[in-house]
VOPAGU-2260 file (C-alpha; in pm, 1 decimal, decimal comma):
REM VOPAGU-2260
SITE   aa  ch    i         X         Y         Z
SITE  UNK   A    0       0,0       0,0       0,0
SITE  UNK   A    1     116,2     351,3     -79,4
SITE  UNK   A    2      65,1     557,5     235,7
SITE  UNK   A    3    -183,2     840,8     157,1
SITE  UNK   A    4     -44,6    1191,5     197,0
SITE  UNK   A    5    -315,4    1279,1     451,2
SITE  UNK   A    6    -184,6    1015,0     691,9
SITE  UNK   A    7      17,3    1204,6     953,8
SITE  UNK   A    8     313,3    1044,6    1130,2
SITE  UNK   A    9     266,2    1099,7    1505,7
SITE  UNK   A   10     561,4     881,8    1607,6
SITE  UNK   A   11     765,0     592,6    1469,8
SITE  UNK   A   12     473,1     359,6    1550,7
SITE  UNK   A   13     162,6     583,3    1542,3
SITE  UNK   A   14      -6,3     713,9    1225,5
SITE  UNK   A   15    -311,5     938,9    1233,9
SITE  UNK   A   16    -580,3     992,7     970,8
SITE  UNK   A   17    -767,7    1322,6    1030,8
SITE  UNK   A   18   -1144,4    1364,8    1030,1
SITE  UNK   A   19   -1111,4    1559,7     703,9
SITE  UNK   A   20   -1002,8    1241,2     526,7
SITE  UNK   A   21   -1358,9    1121,2     471,7
SITE  UNK   A   22   -1701,9    1286,4     510,9
SITE  UNK   A   23   -1879,5    1159,6     821,5
SITE  UNK   A   24   -1572,5    1087,8    1034,8
SITE  UNK   A   25   -1649,5    1182,4    1396,3
SITE  UNK   A   26   -1301,0    1112,3    1532,4
SITE  UNK   A   27    -957,9    1064,4    1375,5
SITE  UNK   A   28    -829,3     713,2    1307,1
SITE  UNK   A   29    -497,8     582,6    1435,9
SITE  UNK   A   30    -291,5     293,5    1305,3
SITE  UNK   A   31     -18,3     151,0    1528,5
SITE  UNK   A   32     262,4      18,8    1310,3
SITE  UNK   A   33     614,2      80,3    1191,1
SITE  UNK   A   34     637,9     245,3     851,8
SITE  UNK   A   35     728,7     -90,6     700,1
SITE  UNK   A   36     428,5    -268,2     853,0
SITE  UNK   A   37     198,6      16,2     748,9
SITE  UNK   A   38     323,0       8,0     390,8
SITE  UNK   A   39     258,8    -368,1     381,2
SITE  UNK   A   40    -105,1    -334,7     494,7
SITE  UNK   A   41    -372,4    -363,5     227,3
SITE  UNK   A   42    -545,5     -39,6     131,0
SITE  UNK   A   43    -871,2    -173,7     271,0
SITE  UNK   A   44    -738,3    -121,4     624,5
SITE  UNK   A   45    -741,7     258,5     588,7
SITE  UNK   A   46   -1084,2     250,1     425,7
SITE  UNK   A   47   -1225,6      29,9     700,2
SITE  UNK   A   48   -1073,0     206,3    1001,3
SITE  UNK   A   49   -1198,7     542,7     871,7
SITE  UNK   A   50   -1544,6     392,7     819,2
SITE  UNK   A   51   -1537,3     286,0    1184,3
SITE  UNK   A   52   -1453,8     646,4    1277,7
SITE  UNK   A   53   -1798,1     742,4    1143,9
SITE  UNK   A   54   -1997,1     523,6    1384,7
SITE  UNK   A   55   -2227,1     707,4    1629,2
SITE  UNK   A   56   -2093,1     749,2    1982,4
SITE  UNK   A   57   -1731,3     659,4    1904,2
SITE  UNK   A   58   -1481,7     801,7    2152,3
SITE  UNK   A   59   -1128,5     934,4    2106,1
SITE  UNK   A   60   -1013,9     743,8    1792,8
SITE  UNK   A   61   -1083,4     446,1    1570,0
SITE  UNK   A   62    -778,4     222,2    1610,9
SITE  UNK   A   63    -596,0     -47,3    1419,4
SITE  UNK   A   64    -323,8    -262,3    1575,6
SITE  UNK   A   65      15,6    -353,4    1418,3
SITE  UNK   A   66    -119,0    -686,8    1290,7
SITE  UNK   A   67    -406,5    -512,0    1111,9
SITE  UNK   A   68    -546,7    -640,5     785,4
SITE  UNK   A   69    -871,8    -626,9     592,6
SITE  UNK   A   70   -1168,7    -787,3     769,3
SITE  UNK   A   71   -1547,9    -787,1     781,9
SITE  UNK   A   72   -1665,0    -433,8     865,4
SITE  UNK   A   73   -1382,5    -347,1    1103,7
SITE  UNK   A   74   -1028,2    -430,0     999,6
SITE  UNK   A   75    -891,4    -728,2    1187,8
SITE  UNK   A   76    -693,7    -556,8    1459,7
SITE  UNK   A   77    -965,5    -290,4    1484,9
SITE  UNK   A   78   -1062,4    -126,8    1814,4
SITE  UNK   A   79   -1337,3     122,8    1896,0
SITE  UNK   A   80   -1476,6     244,8    2227,0
SITE  UNK   A   81   -1834,0     371,5    2232,8
SITE  UNK   A   82   -2036,0     585,8    2467,8
SITE  UNK   A   83   -2289,8     333,3    2603,1
SITE  UNK   A   84   -2564,4     598,9    2608,3
SITE  UNK   A   85   -2520,7     741,7    2258,0
SITE  UNK   A   86   -2309,6     482,6    2079,8
SITE  UNK   A   87   -2376,1     164,5    1887,4
SITE  UNK   A   88   -2280,3    -199,4    1909,5
SITE  UNK   A   89   -2172,9    -362,5    1583,5
SITE  UNK   A   90   -2117,2    -734,4    1517,2
SITE  UNK   A   91   -1865,8    -628,7    1251,8
SITE  UNK   A   92   -1658,8    -479,9    1532,8
SITE  UNK   A   93   -1653,3    -812,4    1718,2
SITE  UNK   A   94   -1634,0   -1074,5    1447,6
SITE  UNK   A   95   -1806,5   -1397,7    1353,6
SITE  UNK   A   96   -1585,3   -1618,8    1570,4
SITE  UNK   A   97   -1688,1   -1446,8    1892,7
SITE  UNK   A   98   -1425,2   -1487,0    2167,8
SITE  UNK   A   99   -1176,2   -1648,9    1943,6
SITE  UNK   A  100    -893,7   -1650,6    2198,7
SITE  UNK   A  101    -563,4   -1786,9    2319,7
SITE  UNK   A  102    -475,2   -2006,1    2616,4
SITE  UNK   A  103    -126,0   -2086,5    2742,0
SITE  UNK   A  104     -51,5   -2379,5    2973,3
SITE  UNK   A  105     276,0   -2461,9    3147,6
SITE  UNK   A  106     450,4   -2792,9    3204,7
SITE  UNK   A  107     759,5   -2864,3    3415,3
SITE  UNK   A  108     900,2   -3072,4    3131,0
SITE  UNK   A  109    1202,2   -2974,2    2925,5
SITE  UNK   A  110    1256,7   -3005,7    2553,2
SITE  UNK   A  111    1495,6   -3297,7    2605,8
SITE  UNK   A  112    1224,0   -3485,9    2796,7
SITE  UNK   A  113     953,7   -3415,5    2539,1
SITE  UNK   A  114    1148,9   -3462,4    2216,3
SITE  UNK   A  115    1158,0   -3846,8    2224,9
SITE  UNK   A  116     780,7   -3856,4    2277,1
SITE  UNK   A  117     684,7   -3565,1    2052,7
SITE  UNK   A  118     519,3   -3777,5    1783,2
SITE  UNK   A  119     322,7   -3969,7    2044,2
SITE  UNK   A  120     207,5   -3645,6    2208,5
SITE  UNK   A  121     103,1   -3478,1    1884,0
SITE  UNK   A  122     -70,1   -3790,2    1753,0
SITE  UNK   A  123    -258,3   -3829,8    2082,9
SITE  UNK   A  124    -361,5   -3463,2    2086,0
SITE  UNK   A  125    -481,7   -3498,3    1726,4
SITE  UNK   A  126    -689,7   -3800,1    1829,8
SITE  UNK   A  127    -829,0   -3644,8    2149,9
SITE  UNK   A  128    -908,9   -3292,8    2024,0
SITE  UNK   A  129   -1140,4   -3298,8    1721,2
SITE  UNK   A  130   -1019,9   -3069,8    1440,8
SITE  UNK   A  131   -1164,1   -2947,2    1114,3
SITE  UNK   A  132   -1490,3   -2812,6     978,5
SITE  UNK   A  133   -1798,1   -2962,6    1146,0
SITE  UNK   A  134   -1601,5   -3155,9    1407,8
SITE  UNK   A  135   -1792,6   -3260,8    1719,5
SITE  UNK   A  136   -1675,8   -3307,0    2076,0
SITE  UNK   A  137   -1676,6   -3600,0    2317,9
SITE  UNK   A  138   -1916,5   -3425,7    2559,9
SITE  UNK   A  139   -2271,0   -3518,7    2471,2
SITE  UNK   A  140   -2512,1   -3239,8    2562,7
SITE  UNK   A  141   -2880,7   -3185,6    2508,4
SITE  UNK   A  142   -2977,4   -2851,9    2362,4
SITE  UNK   A  143   -3102,7   -2739,9    2703,3
SITE  UNK   A  144   -2777,1   -2844,5    2871,0
SITE  UNK   A  145   -2590,9   -2644,6    2608,4
SITE  UNK   A  146   -2794,9   -2338,4    2706,0
SITE  UNK   A  147   -2657,7   -2384,5    3058,5
SITE  UNK   A  148   -2305,5   -2399,1    2915,9
SITE  UNK   A  149   -2339,6   -2073,5    2722,1
SITE  UNK   A  150   -2478,2   -1890,9    3023,1
SITE  UNK   A  151   -2211,5   -2020,9    3265,0
SITE  UNK   A  152   -1897,0   -2067,2    3053,8
SITE  UNK   A  153   -1596,0   -2216,8    3232,4
SITE  UNK   A  154   -1794,0   -2216,1    3558,1
SITE  UNK   A  155   -2003,4   -2498,9    3410,0
SITE  UNK   A  156   -1681,3   -2685,6    3329,9
SITE  UNK   A  157   -1563,2   -2661,5    3688,8
SITE  UNK   A  158   -1895,3   -2802,1    3813,2
SITE  UNK   A  159   -1856,5   -3097,6    3575,9
SITE  UNK   A  160   -1494,4   -3172,3    3664,8
SITE  UNK   A  161   -1329,2   -3032,1    3352,0
SITE  UNK   A  162   -1153,9   -2742,4    3528,7
SITE  UNK   A  163    -933,6   -2674,2    3825,8
SITE  UNK   A  164   -1047,3   -2386,3    4045,1
SITE  UNK   A  165    -736,0   -2188,3    3955,2
SITE  UNK   A  166    -814,5   -2222,5    3583,3
SITE  UNK   A  167   -1099,5   -1976,7    3628,5
SITE  UNK   A  168    -875,4   -1734,4    3817,7
SITE  UNK   A  169    -638,7   -1722,2    3520,3
SITE  UNK   A  170    -911,4   -1682,2    3259,0
SITE  UNK   A  171   -1022,3   -1335,8    3155,0
SITE  UNK   A  172   -1338,5   -1237,2    3346,3
SITE  UNK   A  173   -1317,8   -1565,4    3538,9
SITE  UNK   A  174   -1423,6   -1757,9    3230,7
SITE  UNK   A  175   -1776,4   -1614,9    3223,3
SITE  UNK   A  176   -1922,0   -1290,6    3092,0
SITE  UNK   A  177   -2208,5   -1216,0    3328,3
SITE  UNK   A  178   -2544,8   -1132,2    3175,8
SITE  UNK   A  179   -2548,6   -1403,0    2909,0
SITE  UNK   A  180   -2909,5   -1488,5    2824,4
SITE  UNK   A  181   -2965,3   -1789,6    2601,5
SITE  UNK   A  182   -3323,1   -1681,2    2530,5
SITE  UNK   A  183   -3165,9   -1416,7    2303,2
SITE  UNK   A  184   -3002,0   -1688,9    2094,6
SITE  UNK   A  185   -3176,0   -1855,4    1799,9
SITE  UNK   A  186   -3254,6   -2226,3    1786,6
SITE  UNK   A  187   -3040,1   -2241,4    1473,6
SITE  UNK   A  188   -2738,7   -2116,4    1670,3
SITE  UNK   A  189   -2803,2   -2377,7    1940,7
SITE  UNK   A  190   -2826,8   -2648,0    1674,7
SITE  UNK   A  191   -2492,2   -2542,8    1528,5
SITE  UNK   A  192   -2309,3   -2538,3    1860,8
SITE  UNK   A  193   -2448,7   -2790,7    2108,8
SITE  UNK   A  194   -2216,7   -3073,0    1996,9
SITE  UNK   A  195   -1900,9   -2866,2    1940,6
SITE  UNK   A  196   -1773,3   -2810,6    2295,4
SITE  UNK   A  197   -1414,4   -2934,3    2314,5
SITE  UNK   A  198   -1333,2   -2895,2    1944,3
SITE  UNK   A  199   -1058,6   -2695,8    1777,6
SITE  UNK   A  200   -1226,4   -2616,3    1447,9
SITE  UNK   A  201   -1046,6   -2515,0    1130,4
SITE  UNK   A  202    -868,5   -2219,6     973,2
SITE  UNK   A  203    -601,1   -2060,0    1190,5
SITE  UNK   A  204    -703,9   -2253,5    1501,2
SITE  UNK   A  205    -436,3   -2477,2    1645,9
SITE  UNK   A  206    -293,5   -2651,3    1950,5
SITE  UNK   A  207      82,4   -2621,4    1971,5
SITE  UNK   A  208     360,8   -2764,2    2186,4
SITE  UNK   A  209     626,2   -2497,3    2236,8
SITE  UNK   A  210     964,3   -2438,9    2400,6
SITE  UNK   A  211    1082,7   -2132,3    2593,0
SITE  UNK   A  212    1451,4   -2128,3    2507,0
SITE  UNK   A  213    1683,9   -1931,2    2741,4
SITE  UNK   A  214    1789,4   -1691,0    2464,9
SITE  UNK   A  215    1423,8   -1600,7    2408,7
SITE  UNK   A  216    1351,5   -1482,4    2763,0
SITE  UNK   A  217    1326,6   -1102,6    2732,9
SITE  UNK   A  218    1218,5   -1022,7    3089,3
SITE  UNK   A  219    1342,6   -1292,6    3329,8
SITE  UNK   A  220    1165,4   -1152,7    3636,8
SITE  UNK   A  221     825,9   -1133,6    3466,2
SITE  UNK   A  222     884,0   -1470,8    3299,8
SITE  UNK   A  223     937,0   -1627,1    3643,5
SITE  UNK   A  224     618,9   -1461,5    3770,3
SITE  UNK   A  225     433,7   -1617,5    3475,5
SITE  UNK   A  226     579,5   -1962,5    3560,2
SITE  UNK   A  227     876,6   -1996,5    3325,1
SITE  UNK   A  228    1150,2   -2110,0    3562,9
SITE  UNK   A  229    1329,6   -2394,7    3379,0
SITE  UNK   A  230    1566,7   -2368,0    3079,9
SITE  UNK   A  231    1400,4   -2501,5    2762,5
SITE  UNK   A  232    1068,2   -2536,4    2943,9
SITE  UNK   A  233     781,0   -2682,5    2741,4
SITE  UNK   A  234     437,9   -2518,6    2727,3
SITE  UNK   A  235     118,3   -2570,6    2530,1
SITE  UNK   A  236     -63,8   -2288,0    2353,4
SITE  UNK   A  237    -394,6   -2316,0    2173,7
SITE  UNK   A  238    -620,5   -2088,3    1973,9
SITE  UNK   A  239    -992,1   -2139,0    1909,4
SITE  UNK   A  240   -1330,8   -1979,8    1970,2
SITE  UNK   A  241   -1706,7   -2027,6    1967,5
SITE  UNK   A  242   -1722,5   -2234,9    1646,6
SITE  UNK   A  243   -2047,2   -2241,9    1446,4
SITE  UNK   A  244   -2244,9   -2115,2    1745,0
SITE  UNK   A  245   -2072,4   -1776,9    1751,5
SITE  UNK   A  246   -2088,9   -1750,5    1373,4
SITE  UNK   A  247   -2464,3   -1799,0    1379,2
SITE  UNK   A  248   -2513,7   -1545,8    1661,8
SITE  UNK   A  249   -2327,2   -1285,9    1455,7
SITE  UNK   A  250   -2516,8   -1376,2    1138,4
SITE  UNK   A  251   -2855,3   -1353,3    1309,0
SITE  UNK   A  252   -2795,4   -1009,1    1455,0
SITE  UNK   A  253   -2625,2    -863,6    1148,1
SITE  UNK   A  254   -2944,3    -943,4     959,2
SITE  UNK   A  255   -3164,1    -802,6    1237,6
SITE  UNK   A  256   -2961,4    -480,2    1259,4
SITE  UNK   A  257   -2977,7    -426,9     882,8
SITE  UNK   A  258   -3356,5    -432,0     915,3
SITE  UNK   A  259   -3380,1    -170,3    1191,3
SITE  UNK   A  260   -3065,5      38,1    1169,6
SITE  UNK   A  261   -3187,4     299,3     923,1
SITE  UNK   A  262   -3565,0     256,0     929,4
SITE  UNK   A  263   -3605,9     253,9    1308,1
SITE  UNK   A  264   -3301,3     442,1    1433,4
SITE  UNK   A  265   -3198,9     660,5    1138,1
SITE  UNK   A  266   -2840,9     533,6    1141,0
SITE  UNK   A  267   -2653,8     534,3     811,0
SITE  UNK   A  268   -2319,0     360,1     770,2
SITE  UNK   A  269   -2067,6     369,0     486,1
SITE  UNK   A  270   -2047,3     -10,9     471,3
SITE  UNK   A  271   -2333,0    -256,2     525,6
SITE  UNK   A  272   -2085,0    -480,9     705,5
SITE  UNK   A  273   -2089,8    -221,5     985,7
SITE  UNK   A  274   -2459,6    -279,1    1051,2
SITE  UNK   A  275   -2529,9    -180,6    1409,0
SITE  UNK   A  276   -2790,9     -77,0    1660,5
SITE  UNK   A  277   -2783,7     170,3    1949,6
SITE  UNK   A  278   -2622,7     -10,5    2240,5
SITE  UNK   A  279   -2902,3     110,5    2469,4
SITE  UNK   A  280   -3177,8     -17,2    2237,4
SITE  UNK   A  281   -3364,0    -346,6    2282,9
SITE  UNK   A  282   -3191,8    -489,5    1975,9
SITE  UNK   A  283   -2851,2    -375,1    2097,4
SITE  UNK   A  284   -2901,8    -522,8    2442,1
SITE  UNK   A  285   -3037,1    -848,7    2300,1
SITE  UNK   A  286   -2726,1    -885,1    2084,8
SITE  UNK   A  287   -2499,8    -800,0    2379,8
SITE  UNK   A  288   -2661,0   -1082,9    2579,5
SITE  UNK   A  289   -2636,8   -1325,6    2287,5
SITE  UNK   A  290   -2275,5   -1225,6    2223,0
SITE  UNK   A  291   -2195,6   -1305,7    2587,2
SITE  UNK   A  292   -2340,2   -1653,2    2532,3
SITE  UNK   A  293   -2095,6   -1704,8    2244,5
SITE  UNK   A  294   -1812,4   -1569,1    2459,6
SITE  UNK   A  295   -1899,6   -1821,7    2730,1
SITE  UNK   A  296   -1925,2   -2106,6    2482,1
SITE  UNK   A  297   -1568,6   -2027,7    2371,7
SITE  UNK   A  298   -1445,5   -2020,8    2731,9
SITE  UNK   A  299   -1603,9   -2362,2    2790,0
SITE  UNK   A  300   -1464,1   -2490,8    2462,4
SITE  UNK   A  301   -1107,4   -2394,5    2553,9
SITE  UNK   A  302   -1151,3   -2530,1    2906,0
SITE  UNK   A  303   -1257,5   -2872,6    2781,7
SITE  UNK   A  304    -967,8   -2873,0    2535,6
SITE  UNK   A  305    -733,1   -2802,1    2826,7
SITE  UNK   A  306    -886,0   -3098,1    3009,6
SITE  UNK   A  307    -804,4   -3321,1    2710,2
SITE  UNK   A  308    -448,9   -3181,7    2686,4
SITE  UNK   A  309    -389,8   -3269,2    3050,0
SITE  UNK   A  310    -523,0   -3619,9    2986,5
SITE  UNK   A  311    -285,3   -3668,0    2694,5
SITE  UNK   A  312      27,1   -3550,7    2876,9
SITE  UNK   A  313     -67,1   -3756,5    3181,4
SITE  UNK   A  314    -113,0   -4071,4    2970,7
SITE  UNK   A  315     211,1   -4024,9    2776,0
SITE  UNK   A  316     431,8   -3942,3    3075,6
SITE  UNK   A  317     251,1   -4164,1    3328,9
SITE  UNK   A  318     225,6   -3877,3    3576,3
SITE  UNK   A  319     -66,0   -3667,8    3696,7
SITE  UNK   A  320    -127,6   -3326,4    3538,9
SITE  UNK   A  321     -54,7   -3172,7    3878,7
SITE  UNK   A  322     278,6   -3353,3    3897,0
SITE  UNK   A  323     357,2   -3233,0    3544,5
SITE  UNK   A  324     296,3   -2873,7    3655,5
SITE  UNK   A  325      20,1   -2819,6    3398,8
SITE  UNK   A  326     -99,0   -2484,1    3528,7
SITE  UNK   A  327    -251,8   -2214,5    3317,9
SITE  UNK   A  328     -63,2   -1895,1    3252,8
SITE  UNK   A  329    -368,5   -1715,3    3113,4
SITE  UNK   A  330    -660,3   -1721,1    2872,0
SITE  UNK   A  331    -712,2   -1402,9    2669,8
SITE  UNK   A  332   -1001,1   -1315,7    2442,2
SITE  UNK   A  333   -1015,1   -1136,3    2113,9
SITE  UNK   A  334   -1335,5   -1066,5    1918,6
SITE  UNK   A  335   -1549,9    -924,1    2199,7
SITE  UNK   A  336   -1728,2    -609,9    2313,1
SITE  UNK   A  337   -1699,2    -527,1    2682,6
SITE  UNK   A  338   -1813,8    -260,3    2922,9
SITE  UNK   A  339   -1501,9    -131,6    3095,2
SITE  UNK   A  340   -1403,7     177,8    3289,5
SITE  UNK   A  341   -1141,7     401,4    3131,3
SITE  UNK   A  342   -1028,5     762,8    3151,8
SITE  UNK   A  343   -1170,0     969,2    2864,6
SITE  UNK   A  344   -1110,4    1345,1    2848,4
SITE  UNK   A  345    -977,2    1339,2    3203,3
SITE  UNK   A  346   -1275,3    1158,7    3352,9
SITE  UNK   A  347   -1307,5     792,5    3444,9
SITE  UNK   A  348   -1620,7     655,8    3280,6
SITE  UNK   A  349   -1779,1     340,3    3148,3
SITE  UNK   A  350   -1725,7     268,8    2780,1
SITE  UNK   A  351   -1811,6     -15,3    2544,0
SITE  UNK   A  352   -1485,6    -141,5    2391,7
SITE  UNK   A  353   -1506,9    -334,3    2063,8
SITE  UNK   A  354   -1196,4    -547,6    2005,5
SITE  UNK   A  355   -1188,7    -722,4    1667,8
SITE  UNK   A  356    -878,0    -936,6    1636,6
SITE  UNK   A  357    -730,3    -744,5    1927,2
SITE  UNK   A  358    -645,7    -841,1    2283,8
SITE  UNK   A  359    -703,2    -679,3    2621,0
SITE  UNK   A  360    -373,0    -585,3    2787,6
SITE  UNK   A  361    -441,1    -448,7    3135,7
SITE  UNK   A  362    -154,3    -280,0    3317,9
SITE  UNK   A  363      -1,9    -360,1    3659,3
SITE  UNK   A  364    -237,2    -291,5    3947,2
SITE  UNK   A  365    -555,3    -271,0    3740,3
SITE  UNK   A  366    -880,8    -424,1    3853,7
SITE  UNK   A  367    -945,4    -744,4    3665,2
SITE  UNK   A  368    -581,5    -860,6    3668,8
SITE  UNK   A  369    -530,6   -1174,9    3882,7
SITE  UNK   A  370    -363,1   -1108,3    4216,1
SITE  UNK   A  371     -55,1   -1308,6    4113,9
SITE  UNK   A  372      -1,2   -1069,5    3821,9
SITE  UNK   A  373     -79,5    -737,8    3991,0
SITE  UNK   A  374     288,7    -636,4    3979,5
SITE  UNK   A  375     358,1    -760,7    3628,1
SITE  UNK   A  376      42,3    -665,7    3443,8
SITE  UNK   A  377    -189,1    -900,2    3258,8
SITE  UNK   A  378     -29,4   -1175,5    3050,6
SITE  UNK   A  379     -84,7   -1117,5    2680,2
SITE  UNK   A  380     -60,0   -1397,8    2423,9
SITE  UNK   A  381      21,0   -1308,8    2062,9
SITE  UNK   A  382      16,7   -1611,8    1837,6
SITE  UNK   A  383     231,3   -1642,3    1528,2
SITE  UNK   A  384     219,0   -1893,1    1246,9
SITE  UNK   A  385     285,6   -2261,3    1305,5
SITE  UNK   A  386     630,0   -2218,4    1146,6
SITE  UNK   A  387     760,0   -1915,2    1329,2
SITE  UNK   A  388     666,9   -1897,1    1697,7
SITE  UNK   A  389     452,3   -1695,7    1934,4
SITE  UNK   A  390     497,4   -1447,8    2218,2
SITE  UNK   A  391     396,8   -1402,6    2577,6
SITE  UNK   A  392     387,1   -1035,5    2673,8
SITE  UNK   A  393     261,3    -821,6    2962,3
SITE  UNK   A  394      32,3    -520,0    2974,3
SITE  UNK   A  395     173,8    -169,9    3030,0
SITE  UNK   A  396      37,9     153,3    3177,5
SITE  UNK   A  397     107,5     325,2    2844,3
SITE  UNK   A  398    -159,3      98,2    2695,4
SITE  UNK   A  399    -417,1     346,9    2823,9
SITE  UNK   A  400    -380,2     519,8    2485,0
SITE  UNK   A  401    -570,6     231,4    2319,5
SITE  UNK   A  402    -801,1     144,6    2608,8
SITE  UNK   A  403    -539,6    -113,1    2713,2
SITE  UNK   A  404    -557,0    -304,9    2387,7
SITE  UNK   A  405    -278,5    -473,4    2192,9
SITE  UNK   A  406    -219,7    -700,3    1892,3
SITE  UNK   A  407    -358,3   -1052,2    1889,3
SITE  UNK   A  408    -144,7   -1229,9    1630,3
SITE  UNK   A  409      88,9   -1185,3    1338,3
SITE  UNK   A  410    -187,7   -1106,7    1087,0
SITE  UNK   A  411    -229,3   -1246,7     738,0
SITE  UNK   A  412     -54,9   -1106,8     431,6
SITE  UNK   A  413    -197,5   -1362,4     190,3
SITE  UNK   A  414    -552,5   -1487,3     138,2
SITE  UNK   A  415    -627,4   -1848,9     215,2
SITE  UNK   A  416    -706,0   -1910,2    -152,5
SITE  UNK   A  417    -371,9   -1764,0    -258,4
SITE  UNK   A  418    -185,0   -1965,9       3,8
SITE  UNK   A  419    -342,9   -2288,2    -122,3
SITE  UNK   A  420    -220,4   -2203,2    -474,2
SITE  UNK   A  421     129,4   -2124,0    -347,5
SITE  UNK   A  422     191,7   -2417,4    -111,9
SITE  UNK   A  423     131,5   -2792,6     -94,2
SITE  UNK   A  424      26,5   -2916,5     247,2
SITE  UNK   A  425     214,6   -3246,3     222,4
SITE  UNK   A  426     542,8   -3077,2     131,3
SITE  UNK   A  427     491,4   -2816,9     402,1
SITE  UNK   A  428     447,3   -3093,3     658,6
SITE  UNK   A  429     767,4   -3271,8     556,4
SITE  UNK   A  430     965,4   -2946,0     541,0
SITE  UNK   A  431     848,9   -2849,5     889,4
SITE  UNK   A  432     937,2   -3189,6    1031,1
SITE  UNK   A  433    1286,6   -3153,9     886,3
SITE  UNK   A  434    1312,8   -2832,6    1088,9
SITE  UNK   A  435    1197,3   -3003,2    1409,0
SITE  UNK   A  436     824,5   -2919,7    1399,1
SITE  UNK   A  437     588,1   -3217,1    1381,4
SITE  UNK   A  438     242,0   -3117,8    1259,3
SITE  UNK   A  439     -82,8   -3308,5    1208,3
SITE  UNK   A  440    -374,4   -3161,1    1016,9
SITE  UNK   A  441    -727,3   -3255,5     919,9
SITE  UNK   A  442    -656,1   -3162,4     555,4
SITE  UNK   A  443    -363,3   -3077,9     328,8
SITE  UNK   A  444    -548,8   -2773,4     199,6
SITE  UNK   A  445    -606,4   -2644,8     550,1
SITE  UNK   A  446    -237,1   -2688,1     624,7
SITE  UNK   A  447    -133,9   -2500,2     311,1
SITE  UNK   A  448    -357,6   -2207,9     408,2
SITE  UNK   A  449    -157,7   -2165,9     728,7
SITE  UNK   A  450     193,1   -2159,6     581,2
SITE  UNK   A  451     422,7   -1921,0     763,5
SITE  UNK   A  452     470,6   -1713,6     448,8
SITE  UNK   A  453      97,1   -1631,0     450,3
SITE  UNK   A  454     148,9   -1426,8     768,2
SITE  UNK   A  455     334,0   -1113,2     868,8
SITE  UNK   A  456     664,3   -1147,3    1048,1
SITE  UNK   A  457     565,0   -1205,4    1411,3
SITE  UNK   A  458     887,5   -1050,2    1539,3
SITE  UNK   A  459     817,0    -726,2    1351,6
SITE  UNK   A  460     457,8    -711,3    1477,8
SITE  UNK   A  461     562,5    -768,4    1839,1
SITE  UNK   A  462     849,1    -521,7    1812,2
SITE  UNK   A  463     605,5    -254,5    1688,6
SITE  UNK   A  464     365,1    -346,1    1966,9
SITE  UNK   A  465     636,0    -296,1    2227,3
SITE  UNK   A  466     773,0      24,2    2071,8
SITE  UNK   A  467     421,9     169,1    2074,1
SITE  UNK   A  468     390,6      94,4    2447,0
SITE  UNK   A  469      92,8    -138,8    2405,0
SITE  UNK   A  470     256,9    -438,2    2577,7
SITE  UNK   A  471     609,5    -564,1    2643,4
SITE  UNK   A  472     785,0    -882,6    2540,5
SITE  UNK   A  473     842,1   -1144,4    2809,1
SITE  UNK   A  474     903,8   -1479,5    2633,8
SITE  UNK   A  475     924,9   -1595,0    2273,6
SITE  UNK   A  476     793,1   -1949,1    2233,5
SITE  UNK   A  477     923,4   -2178,9    1960,1
SITE  UNK   A  478     691,9   -2445,2    1806,7
SITE  UNK   A  479     791,7   -2811,4    1805,8
SITE  UNK   A  480     453,2   -2981,4    1757,9
SITE  UNK   A  481     119,3   -2868,6    1621,8
SITE  UNK   A  482    -228,8   -2993,5    1541,0
SITE  UNK   A  483    -458,0   -2802,9    1304,3
SITE  UNK   A  484    -799,5   -2831,3    1147,0
């Protein structure tokens, strides 16, 4: 992308687009990126983030994170905070895979201990955690039981024996967004989701065995606080969300909002994908409740997957999960809208923060950060491609500039269709194994879509994130085993 002349450089990692750029903009737009990352973004990012700046009730700026790329309505990496009284809620600012998120789990095993059993571990994970489009889980629920799950989230899992008490402590919002009301969810959404708890899904969702090598510890003190205390310590990271259930919730309300947005509320948007409703309206509140159900489904989904991961490691190493030190570091969401309290124009007030492909990154001492992390700030997980590695970071006080929001991943540079034309899944698998990464996938095409070259350089994205003061690097995690849909 050629950077438009109206884009003003605020700093080496902040670029501002003024309200004069496009008729209807209520606030400026800001993109957080190095000049190189900005120039590599598709032109649709600027068009989309400035469209977001036109939404009623938006506060301060429309934002895009360093991993930003073109998405549905909002750019992926898009952030917008709304005045709850005058602003809107937009499914396009949350995404179809509601509460797609990341979870990181420790072990007290080293690379040398895991390497001889890596194939067995990956094969067992692939068998135990269903992957791919339409996959179903081992938990058999009635539709009514599933309604309990989506209202209770990880709390339901704890009641059923799929969670340790401390798992909830180290999950954002305790693993449950309060106020979820399954009566606001369609029967079609229930039908799509009731048999998918404990499944990974497809696309960029994965479960990965990783190593924290000594040379990749950037902040030893914070790393120790997060549980990384052994050289070449092995951890497990996984990425998934609310599956078909969340997709249907988003689809249902996008259609509903298109029917009432202009005729009932007189709201006009520059892109139909930004269909919305006043947050304070009945339709807006109904969607907020339904969205929380999808958020909770995703929390439960990741919790059950963690249960299966613990089972696999326990079976392979003939030791209990407790003895293997399989504690959670954290579970972070992206693709949500949340009511949070932030300082705006010098006053602390409640705002509705849309995060689309973006992650909460609360600073040290903030309410909502687990007690064990009060001094360090909230753990932040930024996933890279299966070939390159991922990062564990920590929130910073300077993150207040973006309502304490940071990047969520490396971000695509190539469409899935293009990646499938460029790469062969079978060759990719053999090449990765030659480099010490054993991967299993539900399909060769799905594997090709996720080639490392289809993504931005994770190191560049994280460097920009840190330079911008959004979060700081703690540990870089190197992949050695991976399962994908």
